[in-house]
N, C-alpha and C positions, 0 to 999 in steps of 0.2 A: 504493500500500500504506500509506504513512504517512498519507495523507488519510483512509482508512477508519478507521485506528486513532485518529486525532485526533477524527473524528466520533463514534466509539464512546465515547471518553473523555468528550467533551462530553455525549453522551446520558446516560451513567451519572451524571455530575455534576449534570445538570439534574434527573434523577429524585431523587437524594439531596436536592438543594436544596428542591424543591417538596414532597417527602414530609416533610421535617423541618419545614417551615413549617406543615404541617397537623397535626402531632403535638401532643397536649397534654402538656406536660412539667410535672411537679410541681415548683414552684419555691419552695414554702414549706410549713411544717408547723404545724398548729394545736395548741397545747397542750391537753391534756385536764384541766389544773388550773384550777379555778374562780378562785382568787385568783392571777391571772397577767395578763399583757398580751396582748390580742388582736393578731393580725397582719393581718387583713383590713381594707382601707380601705373607705370608703363606697361607691365604685363597684363593688367586688367583691361586697359584701353586696347591693347593689341588683340587679346583674346576676344573681346567684345566685337571689335571691327571684323576680325576674320570669321566670326560666326555669321556676320551679315554679308561679307564679300570674301568667301574662302579661297578664291583664285588669285587674290592680290598678293604680291610678293611679301613674305613675312619680314624680311630685312628692311624693306622700304617703309612699311607701316610702323615698324619698330622705331626707325629714325624719326618719322613724323610724330609719333607719340612722344618721344623724348623731347623734341623741339617744342611741342605744344606745352609740355610741363615746364620746361626751362623758360621759354619766353613769357608764359603766363605768370609763373612765380616771380619773375623779375619785375613785372608791371603790376602785380597784385590782382590779376584777373583769375577767375575760376577756370582752371584748365579743363575740368570736366565739361563745363558749358561750352567752351571754345571748341573742344574736340567734337562734342555732339553737334554743334552748329556746322562744323566742317562736314560731318557725315551727312547732315540734311542738305546743305547747299550743293555738295558735289555728288550726291547719290552714292555715298560710300566710295568716293574717288573714281566713279565711272564717268563723271561729267556728263556730256551729251547735250547741253544747251549752248548758250553763247560762249561760256568759258571753257577753254581746252586745258589739258594737263600741262602743256608747255608754258602757260601763262603763270603758273605757280600762284594762282589766285584761289584761295581755299574758302572764300566766303562770298563770292559774287560781287566784290567791290567794283562799283561803277558799271556793272552789267545791266544795261537798260534795253537795248535793241541791237539789231544787226549793225547799225552805224556806231553804236557805243557798246562793244562787246565786253568791256571791263578792263581793269588795270592789269598790267603784267609786271612781274618781279623777276629779278635776275637769278634767284635761287629759291629753293623750297623754304629755307630759313627766313629769307626776306619776305616771302609771301605770308608765312605764318606770323612773322613780326607785325606786318601791316594789319593782319586780321586782329591780333591782340590789341594793337594800338587803336583800331577802330572800336573795338569793344570798350576800351578805356575811355574813349570820348563819349560813348553812350552812357557809361555807368558812373562816371566821376564828375564832381564839380570842377570849376575852373582852377581852383587853387591846388588841385592834385595834378602835378605835372608828370609826363612820361619820363622814363629814365634813359631809354635808348634814343639815338638820333631819330627824328621823325622821318619815316619813309611812307607813311599813309598819306597820300595826296588829298584824300577826302576828309581827313581829321578835322580840318578847319570848318567844314561845312556842317558839322553836327551842332545844331543849335536848337534848344539850349543844351549845353553840356550837362550830362547826368540825367537825361530825360528817360533813360531806361535802366533802372537799377536791378530789375529782375528779368528773367527770360520772357515773362508774360508782357512786359512793357516794350518788348521788341516788336510785338504785333502792331502793325500800322505805323511803325516808325522805321525799323530796319527794313521790313518787308510789308507790302500791302496785304498779304495773305492774312485773313482774319483768324486763321488757325496756327499762325507761325509759332507763337510761344508754346501752344499746346503740342505741336509737333516736336519741338525740342524737348519738352517735358516727357513725352512718350519715350524718346531715345534715352533720356536720363533714367527713367524708370527701368528700362531694359538693362542699362549699365549697372544699376544698383543691385540687380539680381544675378549679375554675371559671376 
């Protein structure tokens, strides 16, 4: 009798152990504030991205993730939001609209129509830096200056400065899409559970 009870308890414990190992448990929360610190590390960003675009070269997205974290941290911008916005704007680096990969434009800066396809940058790092600087203009007041040399030609056109402190305030300011902030939020939700 005791042996059966013992085996039953072992059986229940093993089910609990193995089912707990396969559950995805939310262990961090990403801020929706743009002027904030990101919480995702490079490997989390890479794993998330490759889940969405598995054919993209891992070494290339690893370098992009590193640069997003580095450039964002330097300017005080939430790297998770910047990376998620890049995913949205480029279709997970598949591009396909006005902006091409050779432009190193990861957020659609200046992309309006075929006569205005957007800004181009000399390198991936400069394109990411311009993206971060543009988010800086949207999320900070006039008295918070950028630290790197200004390469975002559209920085000066963001008026008033600090008009979008959260992703939701990018709707109808950064993009006319009425779901823009919600789209970024959905990407961040997926990143949180990666």
